[in-house]
N, C-alpha and C positions, 0 to 999 in steps of 0.2 A: 484548481490549477489544472487538473487532468482534462476537464472539459473546457474550461475557459481559455486555455492556451492552445487548443487544437488548431484553431484558425491561424494562430501565429506561426505554426510549424510550416505552413505553405510558403510564407515569405522568408523563412530562415533556411530552408533547404534540407537535404537529407541528413546533414550533420547536426541538426538542431537538437538541443537537449530538452525537448518538451514531448508530451504525449502526442503522438500522431496517429491518424487512422481511428481516432476515437469517435464513436457514434454518440449522438446526443440522445439516443434511445434510453428511456428511463423505465425501470421495472419496479414493481412493488417491493417493499422491503420486508415482506412477511415470510420469506423462505428461511426455513430454519438457518544447505548453508554450511555455511561453515558450521554453524551451530543451530541445531533444530531440536526443539523440545516440545513435547506434547502434554496436554492436560485433558482430562475427561470433560464431558459436557456438564459435569457438576463442578466446574471450576469455581474457585472462591470469587467473591464479589470484587476483590482487588487482587491484581497480579503485578509483580515488579520484574523487570528484565533489563539488565544493562543500563540502568539509569532512567528507564521509562516505567512509569506506574500507570496502570490501566484500571479505571473504575468501571462499573457495569460490565465487568469482564465477560460473564457468561450469558448476558442478555442480548441476544442477536436482534431483538425487536427495538432496541434503544441505542442511540448514539453513545459510544463509549466516551468516558471522560479520560483524557490523557494528559499526564504531566511529565515533564522531563526534568530530572535532577542533574546533578553533576556526575559525569563519567567521562572517561577518555573517549575521544571521537573514534569511531570504528574505522578499521582499514579494510574490512571485508564485510560482505553481506551477513547480517545476523538475523535469524528468524526464531520466533517462538510461537507455537500453536497454543492459544489460550483455550480454545474449544476445537476439538478435532471432529470434523464432520464425517459422515458415513456415506455421502453421495459420491457421484462421479468425480474422478480426479481430473484436474486441469492438465493439459499438455502444452508444450511450447507453441503449438499451432492452434490452440482453442480460441473460440470466441467466448468471452466470459462476461458475466454480470456480477458486479461487485458494489458493495457499500464501502466507503473509505473515509478516513480522517488523515490528513497530512500535516505534519508539524516540522518546524526547524529543530534540529537536535540541540543546537547551541543554547537556545533560549526558550524552547517549548512553544513558540508562537505558531498558532494554527495558520496555514496558508490556504487550505482548502478542505472541504468536506462535502461528499455527495449528500450527506444527511441534511445539509443546509441548502441544497439546490434541488429539492424535489425527489430524492431517493436514488436508488441504485442506477448505475450507468453500465451500458454494455459496449464492448469494443473487441477488436481482433487483437489478441495477445501479442503476436509477432510484431505488430506495428506500434505497440505501446512503448512510450518513453516516460520516465527514465528506465534504463535497462535493468536496474536493480528491482524495480517494480515488476517488470516482466518476469525476471528470474525468481523473484519471491513468490509469485503465484504459480507459474508454469513449471518451475524447477530449473535449477542452474546455480552455479557458484556454491554448491554443497547443499542447497535448499531442496527439500522434497516437494513435489507438486502438492498444491492445496486440494482438498476435497470439498465438494459442496456441503455447506453447513458448518464450515470452519471459520474461526476468527483467528487472525494471525497478526502479531506484531512483527514488523520488518524495519530494521535499522540499516539504512543505506549509507555507505561511505560516499564522499563527494564524487569520487570517480564513477560510481554506479548511480549517482543521482543526477544533478543538473550540471556537474562538472565545473570547469574553469569559467564558463560563461554565466552561470546562475540563470535566473529567469529574466525575460525581457522586461517584465513589470517590476523587477527588483524585490519581489516578495521572498525570493530565495537568493541570497548573495552568492558570489563566486566561491567555489571550494567549500560548500556547506554540506555536511551530512544531514540527512533528513530521516524522518520516522513516518511510517504509514501503519495504521491499524486497518486491516482489510477483512471484510466478511465476504466469503465466496457464496453468492446466491444461486448462480446457475452456470453450466458449462455446455457448450455446443461443439 
């Protein structure tokens, strides 16, 4: 979704609720809120947070398995660091390289994953949409900035996700909260 919808943003204009300014640059995946919680790099193999369960939680070399159970849809950005990195911190103006998995919060259906498209993707954070994705990485809405080497669960309310429009391809319906599991690989 993040990379596949970048081209769509041009035709939708500045108000588009898709990731814009996304580079298709891929990087190898070998690099190590309102509510923000940390776990050490010795995190358990499975972690649960606000209805989201993450398997392969501490293994940054493997795509995490993500399931979404029943929980009340969030009204604010929720983040949980499963692995806390020790590298450079992202800023709202950073260019970042990330691995990610994106799912719909209501039914847990995956709509995109960099893991399935050749690896990590780099982009300019201030141009990233949805806004909750940008804030969840670079800081904002109570979330602390991520550090390189971190894996974070981010639960975005619809207003910080793809909003009333949803996505043009229908993979995310209007007013749908979404979940991202993001590994921060690099920051420039």
